[in-house]
C-alpha positions in Angstrom: 0.0 0.0 0.0 2.8 2.5 0.9 4.5 2.0 -2.4 1.2 2.6 -4.2 0.7 5.8 -2.2 4.2 7.1 -3.0 3.9 6.3 -6.7 0.5 7.9 -7.0 1.7 11.1 -5.3 4.6 11.3 -7.7 2.2 10.7 -10.6 -0.1 13.5 -9.4 2.8 15.9 -8.9 4.0 15.2 -12.5 0.5 15.8 -13.8 0.3 19.1 -12.0 3.5 20.4 -13.4 2.3 19.6 -17.0 -0.3 22.4 -16.4 2.0 25.1 -15.1 2.5 28.1 -17.4 5.5 30.4 -17.6 3.8 33.0 -15.4 3.6 30.5 -12.6 -0.1 29.8 -12.8 -1.7 26.4 -13.3 -4.2 26.3 -16.2 -7.1 23.9 -16.2 -10.5 24.0 -17.9 -13.5 25.2 -16.0 -16.0 23.0 -17.8 -19.6 24.1 -17.4 -22.8 23.3 -19.2 -23.2 23.5 -23.1 -25.1 26.8 -22.5 -22.0 29.0 -23.0 -21.0 27.3 -26.2 -24.5 27.5 -27.6 -25.0 31.2 -26.6 -21.6 32.1 -28.1 -22.7 30.7 -31.4 -26.1 32.5 -31.1 -24.4 35.8 -30.2 -21.9 35.8 -33.1 -24.5 34.7 -35.7 -27.2 37.2 -34.5 -24.6 40.0 -34.7 -23.3 38.9 -38.0 -19.8 38.4 -36.8 -17.7 36.4 -39.4 -15.6 33.8 -37.6 -16.6 30.5 -39.4 -13.7 28.4 -38.0 -14.4 29.4 -34.4 -18.1 28.8 -34.8 -17.5 25.5 -36.4 -15.3 24.3 -33.5 -18.1 25.2 -31.1 -20.8 23.5 -33.1 -18.7 20.4 -33.6 -18.3 20.0 -29.9 -22.1 20.5 -29.4 -22.9 17.8 -31.9 -20.5 15.4 -30.0 -22.3 16.2 -26.7 -25.7 15.4 -28.1 -27.3 12.2 -26.8 -28.3 9.6 -29.4 -31.9 10.2 -28.4 -31.6 13.9 -29.3 -31.4 15.7 -26.0 -28.5 17.3 -24.1 -27.7 16.7 -20.4 -25.7 18.6 -17.7 -24.4 15.5 -15.9 -24.3 11.8 -16.6 -27.2 10.6 -14.4 -29.5 13.6 -15.1 -31.0 11.8 -18.2 -32.0 15.0 -20.0 -32.1 18.8 -19.8 -34.7 20.8 -21.7 -33.0 24.2 -21.6 -29.7 22.8 -22.7 -31.4 21.0 -25.6 -33.3 24.1 -26.7 -30.1 26.2 -26.6 -28.0 23.7 -28.5 -30.7 23.0 -31.1 -31.1 26.7 -31.8 -27.4 27.3 -32.1 -26.9 24.4 -34.5 -29.7 25.7 -36.7 -28.4 29.3 -36.6 -24.9 28.1 -37.5 -26.4 26.2 -40.5 -24.2 23.2 -39.8 -27.4 21.1 -39.9 -31.0 21.9 -40.8 -34.4 20.8 -39.5 -34.5 17.8 -41.7 -31.4 16.3 -40.1 -32.3 13.3 -38.0 -30.4 14.6 -35.0 -32.5 17.8 -35.1 -35.7 15.9 -35.5 -35.0 13.9 -32.4 -34.1 17.1 -30.5 -37.4 18.7 -31.7 -39.5 15.8 -30.6 -37.8 15.9 -27.1 -38.4 19.6 -26.7 -42.1 19.4 -27.7 -42.7 16.4 -25.6 -41.3 18.1 -22.5 -43.2 21.3 -22.6 -41.7 23.4 -25.5 -40.0 26.7 -25.2 -42.3 27.9 -22.5 -41.0 25.2 -20.1 -37.4 26.3 -20.5 -35.5 28.1 -17.7 -35.8 31.9 -17.2 -32.4 32.7 -18.7 -33.0 30.5 -21.7 -36.3 32.4 -22.4 -34.5 35.7 -22.0 -32.0 34.6 -24.7 -34.9 33.5 -26.9 -36.7 36.8 -26.4 -33.7 39.0 -27.4 -33.3 37.0 -30.6 -37.0 37.2 -31.5 -38.1 33.7 -30.6 -40.4 34.6 -27.7 -42.5 37.6 -26.7 -41.1 39.6 -23.8 -44.3 39.9 -21.7 -44.2 36.1 -21.4 -40.6 36.2 -20.2 -40.0 38.9 -17.6 -42.2 41.3 -15.8 -40.2 43.2 -13.2 -40.5 47.0 -14.0 -37.4 48.9 -14.9 -38.2 51.6 -12.3 -37.2 49.0 -9.7 -33.6 50.1 -10.4 -34.4 53.5 -8.9 -35.5 52.4 -5.5 -32.8 53.6 -3.0 -30.9 51.2 -0.7 -32.8 52.7 2.2 -36.1 51.4 0.7 -37.6 48.2 2.2 -36.7 46.4 -1.0 -34.2 47.7 -3.6 -32.0 46.6 -6.5 -29.0 46.6 -4.2 -30.5 44.1 -1.8 -29.8 41.5 -4.5 -26.4 39.7 -4.5 -23.8 40.9 -7.1 -24.3 37.9 -9.4 -28.1 38.7 -9.6 -27.5 42.4 -10.1 -25.1 42.0 -13.1 -27.7 39.8 -14.8 -30.8 41.7 -13.8 -29.4 45.1 -15.0 -29.2 44.2 -18.7 -32.4 42.1 -18.4 -34.4 45.1 -17.0 -33.2 47.2 -19.9 -34.1 44.6 -22.5 -37.5 43.7 -21.1 -38.5 47.4 -20.8 -37.6 48.1 -24.4 -39.0 44.7 -25.6 -35.7 44.5 -27.5 -35.3 41.9 -30.3 -32.4 41.4 -32.7 -33.7 39.2 -35.6 -31.1 38.5 -38.3 -32.3 37.9 -41.8 -32.4 34.2 -42.6 -32.5 33.2 -39.0 -34.5 30.0 -38.3 -37.9 30.3 -36.6 -38.8 28.2 -33.6 -42.5 28.6 -33.7 -43.0 24.9 -34.1 -41.5 24.4 -30.6 -44.0 26.7 -28.8 -46.7 25.2 -26.5 -48.3 28.5 -25.4 -49.7 28.9 -21.9 -50.6 31.8 -19.7 -47.4 32.1 -17.6 -48.9 34.7 -15.3 -51.4 32.2 -13.9 -48.5 29.9 -12.9 -47.1 32.5 -10.5 -47.2 31.3 -7.0 -48.1 33.4 -4.0 -44.5 34.1 -3.1 -43.8 35.6 -6.5 -46.9 37.8 -6.2 -45.7 38.9 -2.8 -42.3 40.0 -4.3 -43.9 41.8 -7.2 -46.4 43.5 -4.9 -43.5 44.7 -2.7 -41.8 46.1 -5.8 -44.9 48.0 -6.9 -45.5 49.4 -3.4 -41.9 50.7 -3.5 -42.4 52.3 -6.9 -45.3 54.4 -5.5 -42.7 56.4 -3.5 -40.9 57.5 -6.6 -41.7 61.1 -7.6 -41.4 62.4 -11.2 -42.8 62.3 -14.7 -43.1 58.6 -15.8 -41.1 58.9 -19.0 -38.3 60.8 -17.3 -38.2 58.2 -14.6 -37.8 55.5 -17.2 -35.0 57.4 -18.9 -33.3 57.8 -15.5 -33.6 54.1 -14.8 -32.0 53.2 -18.1 -29.1 55.6 -17.4 -28.7 54.2 -13.9 -28.5 50.6 -15.2 -26.3 51.6 -18.1 -23.8 53.2 -15.7 -24.0 50.3 -13.4 -22.9 47.9 -16.1 -20.2 50.2 -17.6 -18.6 50.7 -14.2 -18.3 46.9 -13.7 -16.7 46.0 -17.0 -13.4 44.3 -16.4 -10.1 45.1 -18.3 -10.8 42.2 -20.7 -14.2 43.8 -21.7 -16.4 41.3 -19.8 -19.1 42.3 -17.3 -17.9 41.0 -13.9 -15.8 38.4 -15.7 -18.9 36.2 -16.4 -19.9 35.0 -19.8 -23.6 35.0 -19.2 -23.8 38.6 -17.9 -21.6 39.9 -20.7 -23.8 38.2 -23.3 -26.8 40.0 -21.9 -24.9 43.3 -21.5 -24.1 43.3 -25.3 -27.7 43.1 -26.2 -28.7 45.7 -23.6 -26.2 48.1 -25.0 -27.7 47.6 -28.4 -31.1 48.3 -27.0 -29.8 51.6 -25.6 -28.7 52.6 -29.1 -25.0 51.5 -29.1 -23.7 50.4 -32.5 -22.6 46.8 -33.1 -19.2 48.4 -33.9 -18.9 50.3 -30.7 -15.5 49.7 -29.0 -17.2 48.5 -25.8 -19.2 45.8 -27.7 -16.2 44.8 -29.8 -14.0 44.4 -26.7 -16.8 42.5 -24.9 -17.0 40.0 -27.8 -13.2 39.6 -27.7 -13.3 39.1 -24.0 -15.9 36.3 -24.4 -13.7 34.6 -27.0 -10.8 34.8 -24.5 -12.8 32.5 -22.3 -12.2 29.6 -24.7 -10.4 26.5 -23.7 -9.4 23.6 -25.9 -10.8 20.3 -24.7 -10.6 16.8 -26.2 -14.0 17.4 -27.8 -13.2 20.8 -29.2 -13.4 24.4 -28.0 -15.4 25.1 -24.9 -16.4 28.6 -23.6 -15.8 28.8 -19.9 -18.3 31.0 -17.9 -15.3 32.3 -16.1 -11.7 30.9 -16.0 -10.8 29.2 -12.7 -7.1 30.0 -12.9 -6.7 31.8 -9.5 -8.7 29.1 -7.7 -6.8 26.2 -9.4 -3.4 27.8 -8.8 -4.1 28.5 -5.2 -5.4 25.1 -4.4 -2.7 23.2 -6.3 0.2 25.3 -4.9 -1.0 24.4 -1.4 -1.5 20.7 -2.4 2.0 20.5 -3.9 3.5 22.0 -0.7 1.6 19.5 1.5 2.9 16.7 -0.7 6.5 17.5 0.1 7.5 20.0 -2.5 9.6 22.6 -0.6 8.6 26.3 -0.6 11.9 27.2 -2.2 11.2 25.1 -5.3 11.1 27.3 -8.4 7.7 26.0 -9.3 6.1 27.0 -6.0 8.0 30.3 -5.9 6.6 31.2 -9.3 3.1 30.1 -8.4 3.1 32.1 -5.2 4.3 35.1 -7.0 1.5 34.7 -9.5 -1.1 34.4 -6.7 0.1 37.5 -4.9 -0.2 39.5 -8.1 -3.9 38.6 -8.2 -4.8 40.3 -4.9 -7.4 43.0 -5.5 -6.6 46.6 -4.9 -9.9 48.3 -5.9 -13.1 48.7 -3.9 -16.1 46.8 -5.3 -19.7 46.2 -4.4 -18.6 44.1 -1.5 -17.9 47.3 0.4 -21.5 48.5 0.4 -22.3 46.4 3.5 -18.7 46.2 4.8 -17.3 49.7 5.2 -14.8 48.6 7.7 -12.8 46.6 5.1 -10.2 47.7 2.6 -9.3 45.8 -0.6 -7.4 42.6 0.0 -9.5 39.7 -1.3 -8.8 37.5 -4.3 -11.2 36.6 -7.2 -11.8 33.3 -9.1 -10.3 34.5 -12.4 -7.4 36.6 -13.4 -9.8 38.8 -15.3 -11.7 39.5 -12.1 -10.4 42.6 -10.4 -13.4 44.0 -8.4 -15.4 41.0 -7.3 -13.4 39.0 -4.7 -14.9 36.0 -2.9 -14.2 34.4 0.5 -13.3 30.9 -0.9 -10.7 32.2 -3.3 -9.3 34.6 -0.7 -8.7 31.8 1.9 -7.3 29.5 -0.8 -4.9 32.1 -2.0 -3.8 33.0 1.6 -3.4 29.3 2.4 -1.0 28.9 -0.5 1.0 32.0 0.5 1.3 31.2 4.2 4.4 28.8 4.0 6.3 31.6 2.2 5.6 34.4 4.7 9.0 34.4 6.4 10.9 35.0 3.2 9.2 38.0 1.8 7.8 41.2 3.5 5.5 42.0 0.5 3.9 38.7 1.0 3.4 39.5 4.7 1.6 42.7 3.7 -0.6 40.8 1.2 -1.4 38.2 3.9 -2.3 40.8 6.5 -4.6 42.6 4.1 -6.2 39.4 3.0 -6.8 38.2 6.6 -8.4 41.5 7.6 -10.7 41.2 4.5 -11.8 37.7 5.5 -12.5 38.6 9.1 -14.5 41.6 8.3 -16.7 39.7 5.7 -18.3 37.5 8.4 -22.0 37.8 8.3 -24.0 39.1 11.3 -25.4 35.6 11.8 -21.9 34.1 12.3 -21.4 32.4 8.9 -19.6 33.5 5.8 -21.0 34.4 2.4 -19.4 34.1 -1.0 -19.2 37.7 -2.2 -21.1 40.2 -0.1 -21.8 40.6 3.6 -25.3 40.4 5.0 -27.1 40.1 1.6 -29.9 37.6 2.4 -33.4 39.1 2.5 -35.6 36.1 2.1 -38.3 37.9 0.0 -35.7 38.2 -2.8 -35.8 34.4 -3.2 -39.4 34.9 -4.5 -38.2 36.8 -7.5 -40.0 35.4 -10.6 -36.8 33.9 -12.1 -35.7 30.3 -11.9 -32.9 29.7 -9.4 -33.7 32.9 -7.5 -33.4 31.0 -4.2 -29.7 30.4 -4.9 -28.8 33.3 -7.2 -30.7 36.3 -5.8 -29.0 36.4 -2.4 -25.6 35.6 -0.9 -26.3 34.0 2.5 -24.0 32.1 4.9 -23.3 28.6 3.8 -21.9 25.6 5.5 -19.2 25.0 2.9 -17.9 28.6 3.0 -18.1 28.9 6.7 -16.4 25.5 7.2 -13.6 26.3 4.7 -13.1 29.7 6.3 -12.8 28.2 9.8 -10.3 25.6 8.4 -8.1 28.5 7.1 -8.5 30.6 10.3 -7.7 27.7 12.6 -4.9 25.9 10.6 -3.2 28.9 9.0 -4.1 31.9 11.2 -4.1 30.0 14.5 -7.5 31.2 15.7 -9.5 29.0 18.0 -12.9 28.8 19.9 -11.5 31.3 22.4 -12.2 34.0 19.9 -15.9 35.1 20.0 -16.2 35.3 16.2 -14.9 31.8 15.8 -17.3 30.5 18.5 -20.2 32.3 16.7 -19.3 30.6 13.4 -19.2 27.2 15.0 -22.6 27.8 16.5 -23.9 28.8 13.1 -22.7 25.5 11.6 -24.2 23.4 14.4 -27.5 25.2 14.0 -27.5 24.4 10.3 -26.7 20.7 10.5 -29.2 18.5 8.7 -31.2 15.9 10.7 -29.2 13.0 9.3 -25.9 14.6 10.4 -24.8 16.1 7.1 -24.5 19.7 5.9 -25.7 21.1 2.6 -22.9 22.5 0.4 -23.8 25.4 -1.9 -20.7 25.4 -4.2 -20.0 21.7 -4.5 -21.9 18.5 -4.7 -23.4 18.7 -2.2 -24.0 17.1 1.2 -20.6 15.3 1.0 -19.0 18.7 0.1 -20.8 20.6 2.9 -20.1 17.9 5.5 -16.4 17.8 4.5 -16.1 21.6 4.9 -18.0 21.8 8.1 -16.2 19.0 9.9 -12.6 19.9 8.8 -13.4 23.5 9.8 -14.6 22.5 13.2 -11.6 20.3 13.7 -9.2 23.1 12.8 -10.5 25.6 15.4 -10.6 23.0 18.3 -14.1 21.6 18.5 -14.1 18.4 20.6 -14.3 15.0 19.1 -17.0 14.2 21.6 -19.2 17.0 20.3 -22.6 15.6 19.2 -22.6 17.4 15.9 -19.1 16.0 15.1 -20.2 12.5 16.0 -23.3 12.6 13.9 -21.4 14.0 10.9 -18.8 11.3 11.1 -21.4 8.6 11.4 -23.2 10.0 8.3 -20.0 10.0 6.2 -19.2 6.4 7.1 -22.8 5.4 6.5 -22.8 6.6 2.9 -19.5 4.9 1.9 -20.2 3.0 -1.3 -19.7 -0.8 -1.7 -16.7 0.0 -4.0 -14.9 1.7 -1.1 -15.3 5.3 -2.3 -17.9 8.0 -2.1 -20.1 9.4 -4.8 -23.0 11.8 -4.8 -25.4 12.8 -7.6 -25.9 16.4 -8.8 -29.6 15.6 -8.3 -29.0 16.1 -4.5 -28.6 19.8 -5.4 -32.0 19.9 -7.0 -33.9 17.7 -4.5 -32.1 19.2 -1.5 -31.7 15.7 -0.2 -28.7 13.3 -0.4 -28.8 11.1 -3.5 -25.9 8.7 -4.0 -24.3 7.7 -7.2 -23.8 4.0 -7.8 -20.1 4.9 -8.7 -17.5 6.8 -6.6 -15.8 9.9 -7.8 -12.4 11.2 -7.0 -13.6 14.4 -5.4 -16.2 12.9 -3.1 -13.9 10.1 -2.0 -11.2 12.7 -1.2 -13.6 14.9 0.7 -14.8 12.1 2.9 -11.3 10.7 3.5 -9.9 14.1 4.5 -12.6 14.3 7.2 -11.9 10.7 8.5 -8.2 11.3 8.5 -8.6 14.5 10.4 -10.8 13.1 13.2 -9.3 9.6 13.6 -5.9 8.9 15.2 -5.7 5.4 13.7 -6.3 4.0 10.3 -9.9 2.6 10.3 -11.3 0.0 7.8 -13.3 2.8 6.1 -10.1 4.8 5.6 -8.1 1.9 4.2 -10.8 0.8 1.9 -11.3 4.4 0.7 -7.6 4.9 0.0 -7.4 1.7 -2.1 -10.4 2.9 -4.1 -8.9 6.4 -4.5 -5.7 5.0 -5.9 -7.6 2.9 -8.4 -9.7 5.9 -9.5 -6.6 8.0 -10.1 -4.8 5.3 -12.1 -7.8 4.0 -14.1 -9.9 6.9 -15.3 -13.3 5.9 -16.6 -16.5 7.7 -17.7 -17.1 9.0 -14.1 -13.7 10.7 -14.0 -15.3 13.8 -15.5 -18.5 13.8 -13.4 -19.2 17.4 -12.3 -18.7 17.9 -8.6 -18.8 21.8 -8.6 -22.1 23.5 -8.3 -23.3 26.9 -9.6 -27.2 27.0 -9.9 -29.3 24.1 -8.8 -30.6 22.3 -11.8 -29.0 24.7 -14.3 -25.2 24.9 -13.8 -22.6 22.4 -12.8 -18.9 22.3 -13.2 -16.3 19.6 -14.0 -13.2 21.1 -12.5 -10.4 19.4 -14.4 -8.0 20.3 -11.6 -9.9 18.5 -8.9 -8.7 15.1 -10.0 -5.2 16.2 -9.1 -5.7 18.6 -6.2 -7.8 16.6 -3.8 -6.1 13.2 -4.1 -2.7 14.9 -3.7 -3.8 16.4 -0.4 -5.5 13.3 0.9 -2.7 10.8 -0.1 -0.1 13.2 1.4 -2.1 13.3 4.7 -2.5 9.5 4.7 1.3 9.1 4.2 2.0 11.3 7.2 -0.4 9.3 9.4 0.5 5.9 8.2 
């Protein structure tokens, strides 16, 4: 066993170095749903951009992803996804690589109609269809543009939403208000895929409560209606323009940038405007070459991957003086943010010092990336005073971002008004607000305990642990927001609690450990379906994944002084998974929006086993 562990660690180290670039970063694909590929084709074709080879690469990959029965899926055991199928079908027809008579398109058509037609698609899919003339705006979106004018002091305002929601809502409000459509001559029509229904009658009481609160707020606005609308458009336009990153993208996200381009056109911008041209180039810059062809990442994960892998390599025995790690740490330090962003609106005590997910992200830091970056920097602090300054600024940023309830958010402090989850948009419960989560709180505690030497003696640490305990599920697990899902949340919570000194005898710890051992699969590993994220209940896979197996093993190694049968069995399975990749090697274990957006992090199959096997080697 020891020889297998050693050889696997060396294999993983070698694989990691294959991905290091000259600037010190580690480059891996952030592989998300087919949406970004399809939308990129739709954008270029609707704008009349000539780039046939680029479009052909995208459509070739889409065709390879299509299931033989016609549909597209987001993960292996999902079975089918209506929105992904509609988007890919539309893109393929627009690109004219196939026509409606093609058997593959006929099968996709039949699937779409059978499962509710265009009207049953997700909200964002319907917005895309509306801006390209395939749906009518009143059926798609009905939040008035004047909502943008409600001040932060109002009971409900635009700024109550989380940043991710705001950068998507701002262009959508402009587009829906102007009923904007961009229909290119010769574009296919999707009228045969409609199954019309009165969408207003399907609004539930919570959505009506939200809209009623909006309309009540609008009554307080004073001014001539037409002038108020103009002012709202200018407000939203300014909001978008002030958040464009140096690469031309809006907040470094593909989806928000796509919508911004159409919103600017609705405001009268020319297709040849430098802002739009740069935005398109920025979106093209999100490309990554995969085995199946070019994929458009929603946002590159370079800072995240580099931070995690630098830490993992150091834990595996690579010294901090190695040229590889010195270059990586230097790269990470250069990514620290120096500008104020929207995170400051509820955190005026903080100064810039966080880190973002992507190198193109300069104003939207998040807690997970910040702690990951600081964790990678920590072993190098004694050798460089500039790194000490970066560390101090980053640590202050993390500590001041703690929510009032004791947990940690992703991007913005205390942004969790429950009424916003009733917004009439799919996924609002996850996307509209930025509440404390078990995974972020646990991961932050792990960093603060292990790398900043904070313990339960500090009141803020005690408060965070109390938040975790109060949010434990009845079965002993925790729900994880940014990974799949209960395995991820439980891993983060239990490793965090261990790092700050929670007792092994604590009831929450015991229940969590028992749950993890209880869900170990017969093959020795751990595996959880993305359906857990949709159902909000643990659903196992019949096959283990590298990520889930590592997360469970890291917990068991942290809390057990001796090698248990569960650990030994799990380590054997992990080594097999690393050496014998199969169809489940690429199963997405990252989460974005429940039911709509999942991520296969190509880096995870190196990072997590490198950490776990290194820890096992120390203990064994």
